[in-house]
C-alpha positions as CSV (number, residue, x, y, z in Angstrom):
1,M,-0.4,0.4,-0.4
2,D,2.2,2.5,-1.3
3,D,0.3,4.6,-3.5
4,A,-1.4,8.2,-1.7
5,S,-4.8,7.2,-2.2
6,G,-4.1,3.9,0.3
7,L,-1.4,5.6,2.7
8,R,-4.3,8.1,3.2
9,K,-6.7,6.3,4.4
10,L,-4.3,4.2,6.2
11,I,-3.1,7.4,8.2
12,G,-6.9,8.3,8.4
13,N,-7.8,5.1,9.9
14,H,-5.3,5.2,12.5
15,T,-3.9,7.6,13.4
16,Y,-5.0,10.4,16.0
17,G,-4.3,13.9,14.4
18,S,-5.1,17.6,15.9
19,W,-7.7,18.0,13.7
20,K,-9.2,14.3,12.8
21,P,-12.7,15.5,15.2
22,Q,-14.1,17.8,12.8
23,K,-15.6,16.7,9.6
24,G,-13.5,15.6,6.5
25,W,-10.2,14.3,8.8
26,K,-10.9,11.2,7.3
27,E,-9.4,11.9,4.2
28,P,-6.1,14.0,4.8
29,L,-4.3,16.3,2.3
30,F,-1.6,14.0,1.5
31,I,1.1,16.0,0.9
32,T,4.3,15.0,-0.9
33,R,7.0,17.9,-1.3
34,A,7.3,21.8,-0.1
35,A,9.6,24.4,-0.7
36,G,9.8,28.4,0.9
37,V,6.1,28.9,2.0
38,R,4.4,26.4,-0.4
39,F,3.5,22.5,-0.8
40,E,1.9,20.3,-3.3
41,D,-0.4,17.1,-2.1
42,D,-0.6,14.1,-4.2
43,R,-2.5,15.2,-6.9
44,G,-0.5,18.0,-7.8
45,R,-1.8,20.5,-6.2
46,S,0.0,24.2,-5.1
47,Y,-1.0,25.5,-1.1
48,L,0.5,28.0,0.5
49,D,1.5,27.3,3.6
50,F,-0.5,29.3,6.5
51,S,-0.4,26.4,9.5
52,S,2.7,25.3,9.4
53,Q,3.8,27.8,12.6
54,L,1.1,24.8,14.5
55,M,4.3,23.3,15.7
56,C,7.3,25.7,15.2
57,S,8.6,29.3,13.5
58,N,7.5,29.6,10.5
59,L,10.6,29.8,8.6
60,G,10.1,28.2,5.5
61,H,9.8,24.7,3.6
62,G,13.6,23.8,2.8
63,N,15.7,26.9,4.5
64,R,18.6,25.0,3.5
65,A,20.8,27.0,6.4
66,I,18.0,25.6,9.3
67,I,18.8,21.8,6.7
68,E,22.0,21.9,7.6
69,A,22.0,22.8,11.9
70,M,19.7,20.2,12.2
71,Q,21.4,17.0,10.2
72,E,25.0,18.8,11.6
73,Q,23.2,18.4,15.8
74,A,21.1,14.9,14.6
75,E,25.1,14.0,14.2
76,R,25.9,14.8,17.0
77,L,23.5,14.3,19.2
78,P,19.8,14.1,18.5
79,Y,17.2,14.3,21.9
80,T,17.3,14.5,24.7
81,A,14.6,15.0,26.9
82,P,13.4,17.7,28.5
83,A,14.9,17.9,32.7
84,F,18.7,16.7,31.4
85,A,20.7,19.8,29.4
86,C,23.0,20.0,26.5
87,E,25.2,22.1,23.8
88,A,21.9,22.8,22.2
89,K,19.9,24.4,24.8
90,A,22.1,26.2,26.4
91,R,22.3,28.4,22.9
């Protein structure tokens, strides 16, 4: 089941999301790519991303400086529990 329609159905049936209680969440958009302030679904439709700030700052999709910083940090120390201290948190 690797086609977008099948994956969309699998996610809709087995994944809880913050929008799931809303009508229509059973068929969420299946996003395939993103760049800058836009993302695209599996049908090739382009959307202006007004929701990226829901979990973090809106810094755009594919920002090369952010990707490189994430890769560097992931190689060094990808995660620490909130109770621990590390250099990345201090900065």
